[in-house]
DRENTOR-411050 format. One line per 10 residues: for each residue x, z, y negated of N, C-alpha, C, O, CB. Coordinates in steps of 0.05 Angstrom, whole numbers. Glycine has a CB too. Example, Ala and Ser with C-alpha at 12.3 -4.5 7.8 and 13.67 -1.06 7.14 Angstrom:
BEGIN
264/156/114/246/156/90/264/156/66/285/169/66/226/181/89; 257/142/45/273/143/21/258/157/-1/268/161/-23/282/114/12
This chain:
BEGIN
328/-3812/-3823/347/-3806/-3801/324/-3771/-3814/314/-3760/-3794/394/-3815/-3805; 319/-3762/-3832/299/-3740/-3832/267/-3738/-3816/253/-3718/-3813/294/-3738/-3859; 263/-3763/-3807/240/-3763/-3783/261/-3753/-3756/250/-3736/-3742/222/-3800/-3777; 282/-3759/-3749/293/-3759/-3721/293/-3726/-3717/295/-3719/-3693/325/-3775/-3717; 291/-3710/-3733/303/-3686/-3733/278/-3666/-3750/270/-3670/-3772/335/-3689/-3750; 269/-3644/-3733/248/-3635/-3738/263/-3598/-3743/271/-3580/-3727/224/-3644/-3712; 261/-3600/-3768/271/-3568/-3771/247/-3549/-3790/236/-3556/-3811/305/-3568/-3791; 243/-3524/-3776/228/-3511/-3786/229/-3496/-3813/242/-3475/-3814/224/-3501/-3770; 216/-3506/-3835/222/-3498/-3855/210/-3468/-3872/186/-3469/-3875/219/-3521/-3866; 217/-3454/-3878/202/-3426/-3887/178/-3432/-3904/174/-3455/-3911/222/-3405/-3905
164/-3416/-3909/145/-3427/-3923/151/-3424/-3955/137/-3437/-3971/119/-3416/-3913; 173/-3405/-3964/179/-3397/-3993/202/-3420/-3990/220/-3413/-4005/189/-3360/-4001; 206/-3436/-3982/230/-3460/-3990/216/-3485/-3989/227/-3507/-3996/257/-3462/-3966; 186/-3483/-3980/168/-3514/-3977/168/-3531/-3998/176/-3555/-3997/138/-3511/-3973; 158/-3518/-4018/159/-3535/-4049/189/-3544/-4044/193/-3568/-4039/154/-3514/-4085; 213/-3524/-4045/233/-3536/-4058/248/-3555/-4041/268/-3564/-4051/249/-3518/-4068; 241/-3562/-4018/245/-3580/-3994/232/-3608/-4000/241/-3630/-3996/232/-3566/-3967; 205/-3600/-4012/191/-3625/-4008/196/-3645/-4033/194/-3670/-4033/159/-3618/-4004; 203/-3624/-4060/218/-3637/-4077/235/-3651/-4077/236/-3672/-4090/225/-3628/-4088; 258/-3643/-4058/283/-3646/-4048/280/-3674/-4037/294/-3691/-4048/292/-3624/-4028
263/-3682/-4017/257/-3707/-3999/252/-3730/-4021/262/-3753/-4022/227/-3701/-3978; 230/-3715/-4043/222/-3745/-4057/249/-3752/-4082/246/-3768/-4101/184/-3740/-4077; 273/-3738/-4077/293/-3742/-4095/301/-3769/-4087/297/-3774/-4063/315/-3721/-4095; 319/-3797/-4108/343/-3803/-4096/375/-3795/-4093/387/-3776/-4102/343/-3818/-4101; 380/-3813/-4080/412/-3801/-4071/433/-3793/-4087/451/-3777/-4081/426/-3818/-4059; 427/-3816/-4122/431/-3812/-4141/433/-3788/-4153/453/-3778/-4163/421/-3822/-4146; 411/-3779/-4154/392/-3748/-4167/402/-3725/-4148/405/-3702/-4156/350/-3749/-4162; 407/-3732/-4124/408/-3710/-4115/447/-3700/-4106/456/-3677/-4104/386/-3714/-4091; 459/-3725/-4104/488/-3716/-4117/492/-3709/-4149/513/-3699/-4158/507/-3738/-4112; 473/-3715/-4163/484/-3704/-4188/471/-3667/-4182/487/-3648/-4188/469/-3725/-4221
446/-3662/-4172/438/-3631/-4164/453/-3619/-4152/450/-3594/-4152/418/-3627/-4151; 477/-3632/-4134/494/-3612/-4121/519/-3605/-4139/530/-3584/-4138/503/-3622/-4094; 526/-3628/-4157/549/-3623/-4180/535/-3603/-4195/552/-3586/-4198/559/-3650/-4200; 517/-3596/-4205/494/-3583/-4226/504/-3557/-4202/526/-3547/-4206/452/-3599/-4229; 495/-3550/-4190/500/-3529/-4165/532/-3514/-4166/538/-3491/-4172/497/-3547/-4132; 547/-3536/-4158/569/-3524/-4153/578/-3512/-4178/589/-3490/-4177/587/-3539/-4142; 575/-3525/-4204/584/-3528/-4227/568/-3491/-4234/583/-3473/-4243/573/-3562/-4246; 547/-3487/-4228/533/-3462/-4239/545/-3433/-4220/553/-3411/-4229/496/-3467/-4234; 542/-3446/-4189/545/-3424/-4178/586/-3421/-4170/594/-3401/-4157/520/-3425/-4151; 601/-3438/-4177/627/-3437/-4172/626/-3447/-4146/644/-3435/-4134/640/-3412/-4176
618/-3460/-4134/623/-3465/-4107/634/-3498/-4096/647/-3514/-4109/596/-3456/-4093; 625/-3500/-4075/641/-3531/-4071/619/-3536/-4038/617/-3521/-4019/691/-3528/-4066; 609/-3558/-4041/594/-3566/-4021/615/-3576/-3993/606/-3578/-3970/575/-3590/-4035; 629/-3579/-3997/661/-3587/-3982/671/-3568/-3966/677/-3573/-3943/686/-3591/-4003; 673/-3535/-3982/690/-3523/-3970/677/-3509/-3947/691/-3491/-3937/704/-3508/-3987; 642/-3514/-3933/645/-3497/-3900/652/-3513/-3890/661/-3506/-3868/622/-3484/-3882; 654/-3550/-3898/664/-3564/-3874/701/-3562/-3871/713/-3568/-3851/652/-3598/-3878; 717/-3547/-3906/744/-3553/-3892/745/-3514/-3876/764/-3506/-3863/777/-3566/-3924; 732/-3507/-3880/737/-3483/-3865/724/-3480/-3840/733/-3461/-3827/732/-3463/-3880; 708/-3492/-3830/706/-3499/-3803/722/-3521/-3789/715/-3528/-3766/680/-3504/-3800
734/-3529/-3797/759/-3549/-3800/783/-3537/-3792/793/-3543/-3770/764/-3559/-3828; 792/-3522/-3805/822/-3502/-3802/812/-3477/-3801/816/-3465/-3822/846/-3501/-3828; 798/-3463/-3781/798/-3437/-3784/828/-3425/-3787/835/-3415/-3808/784/-3426/-3761; 842/-3426/-3769/868/-3419/-3759/883/-3419/-3796/890/-3398/-3807/882/-3447/-3731; 884/-3433/-3803/894/-3432/-3838/889/-3422/-3851/905/-3420/-3869/891/-3447/-3854; 856/-3401/-3854/851/-3389/-3873/863/-3357/-3879/854/-3340/-3895/826/-3391/-3871; 886/-3356/-3859/909/-3336/-3868/923/-3339/-3890/927/-3325/-3910/928/-3335/-3852; 934/-3373/-3876/956/-3383/-3893/941/-3389/-3924/955/-3380/-3942/970/-3412/-3878; 916/-3402/-3933/903/-3407/-3950/902/-3378/-3963/902/-3376/-3987/881/-3421/-3942; 900/-3357/-3949/899/-3326/-3976/925/-3328/-3995/927/-3326/-4020/905/-3286/-3957
941/-3333/-3978/977/-3330/-3982/979/-3357/-4007/979/-3380/-4000/1001/-3339/-3942; 980/-3350/-4041/993/-3378/-4050/1019/-3372/-4054/1034/-3353/-4056/981/-3392/-4076; 1019/-3399/-4054/1052/-3403/-4060/1064/-3387/-4088/1055/-3398/-4108/1059/-3439/-4066; 1079/-3368/-4093/1087/-3367/-4124/1111/-3384/-4131/1114/-3393/-4153/1095/-3336/-4132; 1128/-3389/-4112/1153/-3400/-4134/1159/-3423/-4118/1152/-3426/-4094/1185/-3378/-4140; 1174/-3443/-4134/1169/-3477/-4122/1202/-3489/-4136/1219/-3478/-4151/1128/-3499/-4143; 1202/-3513/-4125/1226/-3511/-4123/1222/-3546/-4135/1211/-3565/-4123/1242/-3499/-4090; 1232/-3547/-4154/1236/-3570/-4181/1248/-3600/-4165/1271/-3599/-4159/1266/-3557/-4209; 1238/-3615/-4161/1257/-3643/-4138/1256/-3667/-4160/1232/-3668/-4166/1234/-3658/-4099; 1267/-3683/-4171/1276/-3704/-4187/1285/-3731/-4164/1307/-3738/-4154/1301/-3692/-4208
1248/-3742/-4161/1258/-3748/-4135/1265/-3781/-4142/1278/-3795/-4126/1234/-3741/-4108; 1255/-3793/-4171/1275/-3818/-4189/1267/-3824/-4202/1244/-3832/-4210/1285/-3840/-4182; 1293/-3822/-4211/1303/-3827/-4255/1274/-3842/-4262/1261/-3825/-4274/1343/-3861/-4268; 1263/-3861/-4260/1240/-3876/-4279/1259/-3900/-4285/1280/-3908/-4275/1227/-3858/-4310; 1238/-3908/-4312/1257/-3936/-4324/1275/-3922/-4343/1299/-3926/-4344/1237/-3964/-4344; 1257/-3900/-4362/1278/-3892/-4380/1291/-3870/-4379/1285/-3849/-4389/1271/-3892/-4401; 1325/-3878/-4356/1342/-3863/-4355/1354/-3839/-4377/1357/-3815/-4374/1355/-3879/-4348; 1359/-3852/-4392/1367/-3838/-4409/1350/-3818/-4421/1363/-3799/-4429/1377/-3852/-4425; 1324/-3816/-4425/1305/-3798/-4435/1319/-3773/-4396/1332/-3753/-4390/1259/-3819/-4442; 1309/-3788/-4386/1311/-3758/-4361/1335/-3755/-4359/1338/-3734/-4347/1300/-3759/-4327
1365/-3767/-4367/1384/-3747/-4375/1381/-3731/-4389/1385/-3707/-4383/1402/-3752/-4385; 1372/-3739/-4410/1372/-3714/-4437/1357/-3694/-4424/1370/-3676/-4414/1354/-3723/-4471; 1333/-3694/-4421/1316/-3673/-4403/1329/-3660/-4377/1323/-3636/-4375/1289/-3688/-4391; 1344/-3668/-4360/1351/-3651/-4345/1380/-3644/-4358/1392/-3632/-4341/1349/-3660/-4316; 1390/-3646/-4373/1419/-3635/-4385/1401/-3607/-4407/1413/-3586/-4412/1442/-3671/-4411; 1380/-3611/-4415/1369/-3580/-4434/1351/-3570/-4406/1339/-3550/-4414/1341/-3587/-4473; 1344/-3574/-4378/1318/-3562/-4361/1346/-3542/-4359/1345/-3518/-4364/1297/-3582/-4327; 1373/-3557/-4349/1390/-3540/-4324/1418/-3535/-4341/1440/-3529/-4333/1397/-3561/-4290; 1409/-3540/-4365/1438/-3523/-4383/1464/-3540/-4372/1485/-3529/-4377/1445/-3482/-4372; 1465/-3565/-4359/1484/-3573/-4357/1495/-3593/-4375/1485/-3602/-4395/1483/-3577/-4337
1523/-3598/-4362/1531/-3624/-4387/1530/-3646/-4389/1523/-3650/-4366/1552/-3629/-4395; 1531/-3668/-4399/1521/-3697/-4404/1532/-3711/-4370/1519/-3715/-4350/1539/-3714/-4440; 1564/-3716/-4374/1564/-3719/-4341/1549/-3709/-4317/1537/-3721/-4300/1583/-3712/-4334; 1553/-3677/-4321/1534/-3670/-4284/1504/-3683/-4291/1494/-3701/-4277/1528/-3623/-4273; 1488/-3670/-4315/1460/-3679/-4319/1452/-3714/-4308/1434/-3723/-4293/1455/-3675/-4355; 1481/-3731/-4326/1482/-3761/-4313/1481/-3763/-4282/1466/-3780/-4272/1509/-3775/-4321; 1494/-3750/-4269/1504/-3752/-4245/1486/-3749/-4225/1483/-3760/-4203/1523/-3737/-4243; 1473/-3728/-4237/1449/-3719/-4221/1421/-3740/-4221/1405/-3745/-4203/1441/-3691/-4235; 1423/-3751/-4252/1396/-3774/-4239/1411/-3795/-4233/1396/-3812/-4223/1369/-3786/-4261; 1435/-3802/-4234/1436/-3828/-4221/1440/-3819/-4186/1430/-3836/-4172/1463/-3848/-4235
1449/-3801/-4173/1436/-3789/-4146/1406/-3795/-4139/1398/-3807/-4119/1438/-3756/-4147; 1392/-3786/-4158/1370/-3786/-4152/1354/-3814/-4148/1333/-3817/-4135/1361/-3770/-4170; 1367/-3832/-4159/1351/-3857/-4144/1360/-3864/-4127/1350/-3885/-4119/1347/-3879/-4155; 1382/-3853/-4112/1392/-3851/-4072/1379/-3837/-4059/1363/-3843/-4041/1422/-3837/-4061; 1387/-3808/-4073/1363/-3786/-4055/1342/-3766/-4078/1343/-3768/-4102/1386/-3756/-4031; 1324/-3747/-4064/1313/-3730/-4085/1332/-3716/-4095/1351/-3713/-4079/1293/-3713/-4077; 1336/-3705/-4119/1357/-3679/-4127/1340/-3659/-4133/1317/-3662/-4141/1378/-3682/-4154; 1356/-3631/-4128/1344/-3606/-4134/1345/-3597/-4161/1366/-3585/-4168/1355/-3587/-4120; 1328/-3600/-4176/1337/-3588/-4216/1341/-3560/-4213/1363/-3549/-4215/1307/-3591/-4246; 1315/-3548/-4210/1315/-3514/-4207/1298/-3509/-4177/1282/-3522/-4165/1294/-3496/-4239
1314/-3480/-4173/1289/-3467/-4149/1282/-3447/-4156/1287/-3439/-4178/1296/-3460/-4121; 1262/-3429/-4133/1249/-3411/-4149/1237/-3403/-4171/1239/-3382/-4184/1255/-3402/-4148; 1222/-3428/-4174/1204/-3426/-4206/1184/-3416/-4201/1172/-3415/-4179/1194/-3450/-4222; 1175/-3404/-4228/1143/-3394/-4219/1125/-3418/-4220/1138/-3438/-4225/1129/-3370/-4242; 1103/-3421/-4218/1088/-3438/-4213/1088/-3455/-4242/1097/-3478/-4246/1062/-3426/-4201; 1073/-3435/-4268/1076/-3450/-4291/1103/-3456/-4309/1101/-3468/-4330/1060/-3439/-4305; 1126/-3447/-4297/1151/-3458/-4299/1159/-3486/-4293/1172/-3503/-4304/1163/-3446/-4286; 1142/-3480/-4265/1153/-3501/-4246/1134/-3536/-4260/1145/-3558/-4262/1141/-3488/-4205; 1104/-3530/-4268/1085/-3544/-4282/1097/-3559/-4310/1093/-3583/-4316/1062/-3525/-4288; 1111/-3539/-4325/1124/-3541/-4347/1142/-3556/-4348/1141/-3572/-4366/1130/-3523/-4354
1169/-3558/-4329/1181/-3575/-4313/1179/-3601/-4316/1188/-3617/-4331/1175/-3571/-4293; 1161/-3601/-4294/1155/-3626/-4283/1140/-3638/-4301/1142/-3662/-4293/1143/-3626/-4260; 1120/-3638/-4328/1111/-3635/-4348/1132/-3660/-4365/1131/-3683/-4373/1112/-3601/-4356; 1150/-3641/-4366/1176/-3652/-4386/1190/-3668/-4373/1208/-3674/-4389/1197/-3631/-4398; 1195/-3679/-4353/1212/-3697/-4333/1192/-3720/-4333/1201/-3743/-4338/1218/-3684/-4299; 1171/-3717/-4329/1152/-3745/-4327/1143/-3743/-4357/1128/-3762/-4357/1123/-3745/-4302; 1142/-3737/-4372/1138/-3744/-4397/1168/-3765/-4401/1160/-3785/-4413/1135/-3715/-4418; 1192/-3766/-4396/1221/-3776/-4401/1223/-3798/-4389/1239/-3815/-4396/1244/-3759/-4392; 1196/-3803/-4356/1195/-3831/-4344/1203/-3816/-4317/1198/-3830/-4297/1218/-3859/-4358; 1213/-3794/-4312/1223/-3791/-4283/1198/-3784/-4269/1177/-3775/-4278/1246/-3769/-4279
1206/-3793/-4242/1174/-3780/-4215/1188/-3750/-4208/1212/-3745/-4202/1169/-3807/-4170; 1169/-3735/-4210/1177/-3707/-4198/1165/-3703/-4173/1145/-3716/-4165/1168/-3683/-4215; 1179/-3684/-4157/1158/-3665/-4133/1162/-3635/-4142/1183/-3627/-4152/1169/-3669/-4095; 1133/-3614/-4136/1146/-3595/-4128/1147/-3587/-4108/1136/-3605/-4094/1143/-3581/-4137; 1153/-3572/-4096/1157/-3560/-4059/1158/-3536/-4061/1160/-3521/-4041/1187/-3568/-4038
């Protein structure tokens, strides 16, 4: 493939390009990871930005509030009921009804919560065995 395309390499990069040409694919992959870590960049970012220039403005605005949704109760239903009761400050019957209803359709646990709190709630519910989504 390198023989098919002729690229003029500036003299200041000639030695570097020659070394890279001699490297194995595994070494090149490792080099890319090292460079990404060292400089805090991603080799995939330019492709993503080129593919979706219209979304660039939307990506700059990070979502600040989330809705925690109980998608399914999982196997440990009693543990999930306890977690829901604690999170929502509802009574045992209301928590049980919410968990039962989540088996048929996703149920909103909390709305408009910050990312940190949403992640914490998700961890608690998943630890209890529930399937949780953040929207």
